[in-house]
ROMI-675991 format. One record per atom (N, C-alpha, C, CB): residue in one letter; y, x, z. Coordinates in steps of 0.001 Angstrom, whole numbers, padded with zeros to 6 digits, always signed. Glycine has a CB too. Layout:
<papas>
AYXZ ...
</papas>
This chain:
<papas>
X-001171+000856+000000 X+000000+000000+000000 X+001225+000896+000000 X+000002-000971+001223 X+001816+001179-001153 X+002985+002048-001189 X+004215+001326-000660 X+003236+002546-002611 X+005085+002085-000033 X+006334+001514+000465 X+007236+001212-000715 X+007037+002473+001468 X+007902+000064-000644 X+008786-000337-001726 X+010220-000016-001360 X+008630-001832-002037 X+010964+000554-002297 X+012388+000786-002082 X+013096-000554-002205 X+012965+001834-003101 X+014022-000814-001297 X+014737-002085-001293 X+015948-002009-002208 X+015166-002463+000132 X+016329-003132-002778 X+017506-003209-003632 X+018697-003652-002790 X+017273-004184-004823 X+019749-002852-002772 X+020928-003163-001962 X+021717-004304-002590 X+021824-001917-001803 X+022325-005105-001738 X+023238-006140-002190 X+022566-007416-002651 X+024062-005615-003282 X+021283-007414-002913 X+020621-008612-003426 X+019994-009450-002310 X+019556-008221-004435 X+019768-008847-001170 X+019081-009539-000083 X+019944-009459+001175 X+017666-008927+000170 X+019943-010531+001945 X+020682-010558+003219 X+020052-009559+004194 X+020685-012000+003835 X+020855-008872+005023 X+020302-007876+005958 X+019209-008417+006882 X+021410-007316+006797 X+019327-009670+007316 X+018287-010245+008176 X+016974-010400+007401 X+018744-011615+008738 X+017083-010733+006134 X+015885-010867+005300 X+015229-009506+005061 X+016240-011527+003954 X+016061-008475+004925 X+015522-007116+004771 X+014689-006750+005991 X+016667-006084+004569 X+015224-007030+007177 X+014469-006731+008409 X+013173-007518+008457 X+015315-007045+009655 X+013224-008781+008055 X+012020-009615+008082 X+010959-009035+007143 X+012357-011077+007683 X+011367-008616+005945 X+010419-008034+004995 X+009837-006721+005527 X+011101-007796+003640 X+010697-005892+006106 X+010218-004619+006648 X+009264-004838+007814 X+011396-003752+007095 X+009552-005842+008636 X+008680-006135+009772 X+007313-006613+009298 X+009321-007188+010685 X+007284-007447+008271 X+006007-007899+007699 X+005235-006704+007161 X+006238-008946+006571 X+005948-005810+006458 X+005297-004618+005911 X+004796-003701+007025 X+006264-003855+004998 X+005569-003547+008112 X+005146-002700+009236 X+003876-003254+009870 X+006268-002594+010295 X+003817-004566+010000 X+002611-005173+010577 X+001403-004983+009662 X+002838-006669+010838 X+001634-005046+008360 X+000535-004812+007411 X+000051-003367+007505 X+000985-005132+005963 X+000979-002415+007623 X+000584-001009+007789 X-000248-000837+009055 X+001830-000092+007841 X+000213-001440+010155 X-000498-001290+011427 X-001914-001853+011335 X+000272-001987+012557 X-002076-003004+010681 X-003417-003573+010507 X-004277-002692+009606 X-003326-004991+009922 X-003666-002122+008582 X-004404-001224+007698 X-004912+000004+008457 X-003518-000789+006525 X-004123+000489+009412 X-004520+001654+010222 X-005360+001258+011427 X-003287+002413+010692 X-005770-000021+011496 X-006592-000553+012586 X-005916-000375+013939 X-007956+000125+012598 X-004648-000785+013990 X-003853-000761+015216 X-003350-002188+015484 X-002650+000259+015099 X-004254-003101+015900 X-003865-004512+016031 X-002789-004760+017085 X-005074-005337+016364 X-002798-003983+018158 X-001777-004177+019197 X-000389-003852+018654 X-002083-003299+020432 X-000286-002763+017890 X+000987-002417+017273 X+001392-003490+016263 X+000901-001037+016590 X+000427-004027+015524 X+000724-005053+014521 X+001343-006294+015141 X-000539-005435+013773 X+000923-006646+016340 X+001480-007842+016976 X+002812-007567+017668 X+000493-008401+017980 X+003083-006319+018016 X+004279-006009+018809 X+005452-005439+018027 X+003919-005054+019867 X+005224-004821+016876 X+006289-004103+016184 X+007405-005057+015747 X+005723-003359+014968 X+008637-004676+016042 X+009815-005441+015640 X+010883-004472+015140 X+010357-006308+016823 X+011796-004985+014339 X+012893-004193+013794 X+014209-004895+014076 X+012711-003962+012274 X+015239-004093+014335 X+016584-004631+014579 X+017617-003690+013982 X+016843-004829+016102 X+018741-004269+013562 X+019907-003457+013232 X+020574-003087+014539 X+020898-004213+012275 X+021062-001880+014653 X+021717-001439+015891 X+023040-000768+015511 X+020792-000451+016715 X+024121-001520+015619 X+025434-001057+015163 X+025983+000099+015986 X+026412-002194+015193 X+025446+000347+017165 X+025968+001440+017991 X+025421+002805+017588 X+025647+001182+019442 X+024455+002837+016680 X+023988+004117+016157 X+025084+004664+015256 X+022625+003971+015382 X+025590+005835+015579 X+026690+006400+014794 X+026190+007426+013781 X+027721+007044+015718 X+025537+008458+014244 X+025056+009496+013346 X+023550+009424+013151 X+025442+010860+013873 X+022885+008634+013964 X+021433+008480+013876 X+021104+007410+012845 X+020824+008115+015261 X+020175+007708+011941 X+019789+006733+010928 X+018865+005672+011519 X+019108+007431+009745 X+017950+006089+012384 X+017019+005152+012989 X+016485+005693+014288 X+015880+004844+012045 X+015861+004819+015055 X+015341+005192+016364 X+014102+004358+016645 X+016413+004994+017477 X+013041+004999+017121 X+011814+004285+017482 X+011712+004241+018995 X+010553+004964+016859 X+011610+003041+019549 X+011410+002860+020987 X+009920+002628+021196 X+012275+001657+021561 X+009242+003655+021684 X+007791+003604+021820 X+007340+002574+022840 X+007262+004958+022204 X+008090+002427+023938 X+007699+001511+025010 X+007700+000054+024556 X+008627+001676+026196 X+008559-000283+023590 X+008679-001667+023138 X+008187-001871+021708 X+010113-002113+023243 X+007650-000849+021067 X+007239-000910+019661 X+008380-001459+018807 X+005968-001787+019496 X+009536-000878+018988 X+010760-001360+018376 X+011350-000281+017479 X+011773-001788+019449 X+011787-000669+016297 X+012479+000231+015389 X+013912-000248+015267 X+011780+000293+013994 X+014853+000627+015621 X+016273+000329+015497 X+016809+001072+014279 X+017054+000727+016793 X+017529+000363+013435 X+018055+000955+012212 X+019572+000859+012185 X+017457+000271+010979 X+020200+001890+011661 X+021646+001920+011513 X+022028+000998+010356 X+022161+003378+011271 X+022917+000021+010570 X+023283-000895+009480 X+023985-000200+008315 X+024174-001988+010012 X+024522+000996+008535 X+025155+001734+007440 X+024126+002184+006391 X+025906+002954+007994 X+022839+002106+006738 X+021790+002442+005776 X+021721+001449+004616 X+020448+002498+006477 X+022338+000287+004769 X+022332-000697+003683 X+023001-000141+002430 X+023037-001985+004127 X+023875+000851+002597 X+024524+001487+001453 X+023603+002489+000765 X+025803+002179+001895 X+022480+002829+001391 X+021527+003810+000852 X+020123+003199+000851 X+021551+005137+001688 X+019804+002306-000104 X+018521+001583-000061 X+017286+002475+000001 X+018411+000705-001258 X+017265+003555-000758 X+016089+004433-000738 X+015951+005101+000631 X+016189+005507-001854 X+017072+005476+001208 X+017034+006108+002527 X+016691+005101+003623 X+018374+006774+002833 X+017045+003846+003418 X+016665+002802+004377 X+015156+002711+004463 X+017263+001434+003976 X+014492+002694+003316 X+013030+002636+003287 X+012437+003883+003919 X+012520+002478+001847 X+012984+005039+003572 X+012476+006306+004116 X+012663+006366+005634 X+013188+007501+003449 X+013821+005925+006131 X+014078+005932+007576 X+013150+004979+008305 X+015531+005560+007864 X+012956+003803+007722 X+012042+002822+008324 X+010634+003400+008443 X+012014+001522+007488 X+010153+004056+007376 X+008814+004651+007413 X+008760+005827+008389 X+008396+005115+006007 X+009833+006601+008479 X+009913+007715+009430 X+009736+007190+010860 X+011272+008466+009288 X+010468+006124+011184 X+010387+005562+012538 X+009047+004863+012767 X+011541+004574+012778 X+008517+004221+011745 X+007200+003598+011874 X+006138+004659+012126 X+006854+002784+010612 X+006296+005839+011530 X+005347+006933+011760 X+005332+007332+013241 X+005706+008154+010879 X+006490+007284+013904 X+006522+007565+015348 X+005663+006547+016108 X+007986+007538+015879 X+005812+005266+015754 X+005040+004221+016447 X+003547+004354+016153 X+005533+002820+016031 X+003203+004668+014910 X+001791+004828+014534 X+001180+006016+015270 X+001649+005017+013002 X+001896+007144+015296 X+001379+008335+015981 X+001167+008048+017468 X+002346+009529+015800 X+002104+007338+018066 X+001973+007001+019491 X+000819+006021+019723 X+003291+006400+020024 X+000663+005042+018830 X-000423+004062+018987 X-001787+004713+018789 X-000248+002903+017991 X-001864+005720+017942 X-003126+006428+017724 X-003479+007341+018899 X-003051+007246+016439 X-002494+007762+019673 X-002703+008663+020813 X-002073+008054+022064 X-002100+010076+020528 X-002587+006933+022552 X-001901+006205+023628 X-001897+006908+024982 X-002527+004872+023788 X-002862+007752+025242 X-002955+008358+026573 X-002489+009804+026606 X-004370+008285+027068 X-001891+010247+025505 X-001438+011634+025425 X+000054+011675+025185 X-002179+012393+024315 X+000685+012675+025757 X+002087+012929+025462 X+002119+013825+024228 X+002837+013592+026689 X+002672+013309+023137 X+002670+014065+021889 X+004089+014492+021531 X+002055+013232+020749 X+004175+015570+020775 X+005454+016066+020289 X+006021+015040+019305 X+005300+017477+019616 X+007293+014638+019452 X+007840+013594+018578 X+007706+013886+017083 X+009280+013388+018901 X+007847+015143+016683 X+007714+015495+015272 X+006584+016506+015074 X+009040+016062+014731 X+005543+016344+015865 X+004405+017253+015829 X+003365+016860+014796 X+003765+017320+017179 X+002164+017432+014918 X+001123+017195+013906 X+000675+015737+013815 X-000073+018057+014203 X+000660+015017+014932 X+000254+013605+014892 X+001254+012786+014069 X+000141+013027+016332 X+002540+013077+014270 X+003590+012379+013518 X+003524+012745+012038 X+004984+012719+014089 X+003312+014017+011732 X+003222+014446+010331 X+002032+013778+009625 X+003092+015987+010251 X+000910+013631+010348 X-000247+012937+009781 X+000101+011473+009499 X-001462+013031+010738 X+000787+010821+010430 X+001189+009427+010223 X+002153+009319+009038 X+001846+008855+011503 X+003044+010291+008880 X+003959+010299+007731 X+003179+010390+006427 X+004956+011472+007835 X+002204+011282+006384 X+001392+011414+005163 X+000650+010106+004871 X+000378+012584+005304 X+000120+009474+005910 X-000602+008217+005721 X+000321+007101+005219 X-001266+007793+007030 X+001607+007179+005575 X+002576+006176+005143 X+003220+006525+003796 X+003653+006015+006199 X+002829+007647+003221 X+003359+008022+001911 X+004562+008937+001947 X+003716+006810+001167 X+004869+009494+003110 X+005977+010453+003245 X+005370+011841+003374 X+006897+010115+004486 X+005148+012498+002255 X+004458+013783+002267 X+005173+014877+003027 X+004242+014232+000887 X+006393+015181+002649 X+007124+016303+003255 X+008340+015781+004014 X+007562+017331+002171 X+008115+014869+004930 X+009213+014267+005684 X+009839+015294+006621 X+008719+013044+006482 X+011148+015288+006657 X+011879+016189+007548 X+012256+015458+008829 X+013142+016747+006853 X+012558+016243+009826 X+012904+015714+011133 X+014267+015023+011127 X+012892+016827+012160 X+015234+015546+010389 X+016609+015041+010397 X+017033+014600+009002 X+017573+016113+010926 X+018035+013761+008964 X+018581+013304+007689 X+019894+014036+007397 X+018803+011765+007705 X+020372+013890+006182 X+021649+014497+005789 X+022594+013436+005240 X+021427+015608+004739 X+022454+012226+005694 X+023290+011132+005205 X+024690+011206+005803 X+022648+009780+005532 X+025690+010831+005036 X+027061+010814+005578 X+027340+009503+006322 X+028096+011008+004439 X+026687+009299+007448 X+026841+008032+008168 X+028150+007968+008946 X+025673+007826+009118 X+028406+008941+009776 X+029645+008984+010561 X+029796+010373+011132 X+029645+007914+011698 X+031016+010749+011341 X+031270+012043+011970 X+031000+011920+013461 X+032729+012525+011705 X+030342+012912+014061 X+030099+012827+015501 X+031418+012869+016270 X+029175+013971+015962 X+031453+012109+017338 X+032660+012082+018161 X+032774+013357+018962 X+032659+010870+019094 X+033969+013833+019078 X+034258+014980+019924 X+034833+014440+021230 X+035250+015988+019223 X+034185+014732+022315 X+034611+014239+023611 X+035377+015350+024322 X+033396+013760+024459 X+036554+015012+024757 X+037389+016003+025447 X+036877+016223+026867 X+038871+015550+025474 X+036731+017461+027224 X+036325+017825+028585 X+037585+018216+029334 X+035262+018996+028594 X+038093+017289+030122 X+039383+017478+030780 X+039287+017821+032260 X+040200+016251+030622 X+038098+017855+032820 X+037922+018172+034238 X+037286+019547+034350 X+037052+017095+034959 X+037943+020420+035063 X+037468+021796+035199 X+037206+022114+036653 X+038482+022788+034612 X+036110+022836+036879 X+035715+023288+038211 X+035275+024735+038084 X+034572+022391+038820 X+035268+025433+039216 X+034762+026808+039184 X+034085+027136+040510 X+035909+027815+038895 X+033143+028071+040429 X+032420+028536+041608 X+033301+029582+042291 X+031000+029127+041230 X+033496+029491+043594 X+034353+030467+044273 X+033748+031867+044332 X+034647+029995+045671 X+032435+031986+044162 X+031784+033289+044268 X+031681+034002+042928 X+030407+033128+044861 X+031019+033374+041960 X+030794+034044+040666 X+031872+033702+039644 X+029425+033662+040106 X+032753+032779+039988 X+033846+032327+039122 X+033357+031672+037831 X+034741+033494+038782 X+032111+031178+037852 X+031583+030423+036711 X+032391+029139+036594 X+030044+030115+036876 X+032824+028836+035367 X+033667+027666+035137 X+032859+026559+034476 X+034886+028034+034269 X+033122+025320+034886 X+032425+024153+034372 X+033460+023193+033806 X+031568+023470+035479 X+033285+022814+032533 X+034150+021824+031898 X+033382+020512+031823 X+034615+022292+030474 X+033988+019423+032288 X+033302+018127+032365 X+034109+017026+031698 X+033028+017756+033818 X+033407+016024+031182 X+034060+014847+030624 X+034512+013937+031766 X+033106+014089+029654 X+033664+013812+032782 X+033987+012976+033951 X+033987+013853+035193 X+032968+011794+034108 X+034747+013459+036191 X+034750+014274+037416 X+033419+014145+038156 X+035915+013855+038344 X+033128+015134+038977 X+031937+015068+039818 X+032068+013899+040779 X+031725+016394+040593 X+030967+013204+041012 X+030963+012120+042007 X+030469+012618+043358 X+030086+010953+041528 X+029623+013653+043304 X+029064+014213+044544 X+029506+015655+044679 X+027508+014114+044561 X+029181+016225+045813 X+029468+017642+046010 X+028439+018455+045256 X+029471+018015+047517 X+028888+019211+044288 X+028019+020019+043436 X+028251+021489+043748 X+028278+019727+041930 X+027183+022248+043667 X+027279+023692+043918 X+026695+024447+042741 X+026548+024083+045230 X+027081+025683+042600 X+026607+026553+041527 X+025127+026882+041777 X+027471+027864+041443 X+024271+026458+040868 X+022837+026664+041035 X+022483+028147+041026 X+022070+025938+039938 X+023106+028908+040155 X+022822+030334+040060 X+023103+031039+041387 X+023650+030968+038938 X+024251+030753+042001 X+024588+031381+043280 X+023666+030898+044403 X+026049+031091+043643 X+023328+029606+044384 X+022413+029082+045406 X+021039+029728+045294 X+022286+027557+045284 X+020583+029979+044055 X+019283+030614+043866 X+019301+032071+044315 X+018862+030525+042405 X+020336+032787+043913 X+020350+034232+044178 X+020780+034592+045593 X+021261+034913+043204 X+021640+033772+046202 X+022198+034172+047492 X+021832+033261+048653 X+023668+034239+047387 X+021201+032122+048368 X+020846+031210+049455 X+019370+030832+049404 X+021709+029952+049393 X+018564+031611+048724 X+017125+031359+048691 X+016748+030067+047986 X+016590+031331+050082 X+017593+029582+047087 X+017287+028368+046341 X+017697+027090+047032 X+015848+028314+046061 X+018346+027186+048173 X+018803+026003+048911 X+020281+025747+048648 X+018554+026173+050424 X+020673+024487+048786 X+022083+024130+048647 X+022874+024850+049735 X+022288+022581+048735 X+023974+025453+049337 X+024846+026133+050295 X+026281+025761+049966 X+024643+027687+050259 X+026988+025218+050931 X+028341+024736+050687 X+029317+025849+050326 X+028841+024007+051895 X+028946+027105+050595 X+029811+028231+050205 X+029982+028297+048692 X+029233+029558+050723 X+029016+027732+047945 X+029033+027834+046493 X+029425+026517+045825 X+027676+028278+045992 X+030061+025634+046605 X+030517+024365+046063 X+031625+024594+045040 X+031007+023443+047189 X+031565+023854+043936 X+032578+024004+042899 X+033940+023549+043409 X+032187+023212+041646 X+034966+024302+043058 X+036348+023987+043421 X+037061+023406+042204 X+037094+025253+043948 X+038038+022542+042456 X+038819+021954+041364 X+039625+023022+040640 X+039755+020860+041897 X+039776+022820+039338 X+040633+023686+038540 X+039889+024801+037857 X+041697+024261+039389 X+040607+025498+037032 X+040043+026613+036276 X+039896+027836+037165 X+040920+026942+035060 X+038974+028685+036769 X+038772+029951+037484 X+039942+030879+037179 X+037413+030619+037082 X+040132+031913+037988 X+041226+032846+037725 X+041190+033474+036329 X+041204+033931+038751 X+040022+033567+035706 X+039940+034000+034310 X+039140+032949+033561 X+039282+035427+034174 X+039280+032855+032236 X+038694+031739+031496 X+037576+032156+030543 X+039765+031037+030722 X+036909+033238+030787 X+035883+033702+029861 X+034491+033207+030153 X+035864+035159+029850 X+034268+032368+031140 X+032930+032004+031563 X+032806+030485+031678 X+032588+032677+032899 X+032908+029750+030572 X+032897+028288+030594 X+031526+027769+030188 X+033985+027719+029662 X+031006+026827+030956 X+029740+026160+030635 X+030015+024705+030304 X+028729+026273+031812 X+029494+024213+029182 X+029626+022797+028864 X+028598+021990+029652 X+029457+022558+027347 X+027402+022520+029814 X+026344+021879+030583 X+026057+022766+031788 X+025050+021649+029714 X+026655+022510+032927 X+026523+023428+034051 X+025159+023372+034709 X+027574+023137+035069 X+024823+024466+035354 X+023638+024481+036217 X+024141+024055+037587 X+022920+025917+036256 X+023651+022911+038059 X+024172+022310+039286 X+023091+022260+040354 X+024714+020899+039012 X+023537+022279+041559 X+022662+022034+042695 X+023312+020902+043463 X+022453+023329+043596 X+022671+019731+043456 X+023268+018549+044081 X+022811+018397+045500 X+022932+017301+043301 X+023715+017927+046328 X+023408+017649+047718 X+022997+016206+047860 X+024601+017964+048622 
</papas>
């Protein structure tokens, strides 16, 4: 059962989802995965900005970016890519598998996607740049932390706690407000030790 490329503009988006869902259920039955066949659903998800599609394994759900309607061939390819995630997971229910590992690649081949890549190159949307306006620094090592939101709890420098406090939280290494005396040591994702 080869996947069919959809024609843009001729079918309502809800009808496209209905057709894809019927096809996904047929694929699942063909692969002898009856539980997946009864559970698989598809939805448009307008909050996806740069992601073309997303497979929710826990709910057997495929979320698709509505901007894919402008790229009919890529819509079909993305749908099959995400369906391959669900098929790979359904075939290996008791194992934790690599999302784009050999099980997924086998499912892609079975769905007709021979050399499927992990990422797409579609011009869906530019990623948002989030300003990091909150700065903290460690009083000991002067490691600087840039944050989008302020700390809610008392956070300490994990590196200093590990090296100088035996791995325990120590208030001597609590981050202080503001930039460090020099600005050459900024971390976007800090190593934190929470109390």
